[in-house]
N, C-alpha and C positions, 0 to 999 in steps of 0.2 A: 332425134338422137339424144342420148344421155351419156354423160361422162361417168366412168367408173371411179372408184375411190383412188385408183392409181393413175387417173387421167386418160385412160383409153376410151375411145368412143364406141358405143354399141347402138344399134337401132332397136328400139322396143316397139313392137306391133301389137295392138289390142285387136281382138276379133270376137265375134259372137258365134259360138258353136251351135247353139240351139235356143229356141224360145218356147216356153210353155204358156199356153193361152186357154181361155175359155172359148168354146166354139160358138156360143150364142152371140157374143158381141165382140170377140177378138181381144178382150182384155188380157194383156201379157202380165202374168203374175210371177214368172221366174225367168231369168236370163242365165244362160251358162256361157261363161266367157273364157277366153284363153289369152295369154300373153306369150310372145316369143321375143327373146332378146338375142341378137346376133352381132358379132363383129366379123372381122375378115376370116377368122379361123375357128371360133367357138360359138356355141349356142346354149341357151337355157330356156325353159318354158315353165308355165304355171297354168293351172286350170282352177276355176271357181264358179260358184253359183250364187245368185243373190235374188231375193224376193222383192217384189214391188207392191205397194199399196195401190188400191184402185184409184186412179186419178178422177178428178171432176170432168175433165174433157178427154175422152178417149180418142186416140188417133187410130183410124182404121188399120187393121192388121196389114192389109195390102199396101197401105201407104207408109208403113214404117221404113226408115232407112237405118242401115247398120251404124252409121256415124251417130245418129240420134240415140240409139239404144246403148251404144258405148258410153255416151255422155251421161245417160241415166245411171249406168253401172258405176261410173266414176263418182257421180254426185252422191249416190247411195253409199258407196264405200267411204267417201270422205277423202279429203286431200292427204291426210296423214297416212291412211291405209294404202292409197295409190302409190305414194312415195315409198312406203315400206316394201311393197311387193316389187316395185321396179328396182329398188336398191338391192333386194335379195337376189334378183336375177343377175344384176350386175356383179354382185359378189360371187355368185356361182361361176360366172365367166372368168372372173379374176382367179378363182380357185383352180379352174381348169388350166388357165394360162400359167400360173405360178403356184403349183400344189404345195400345201402346207404339210402334207403327210405322204409317206411313201411306204412301200413294203419291199421285201426282198432280203438278200444276204450280201455281205461284202465280198464273198468269194464265188467263184464259178464252179 
């Protein structure tokens, strides 16, 4: 859980939508990831892709775990980028909760 700028709490969930790999040895060269932020009434989401360099020690594709790949994604993005994308989602929820812009007319 993360606290939004106004102190509200939202749950941010990272997921792996798809992996791209070489079939000969299972080397995963791209991960497509999603983030979902939800509080009790609002939600926001993000999608991204990131490439990986070939590691010295390959983990068999069949043995990969979602949590491990999420960690690879976060490591590759870096702490600042992870914080920025999570904060952007929290800001989207805040904007839904307390809109800064509106449209309409003052008469009916």
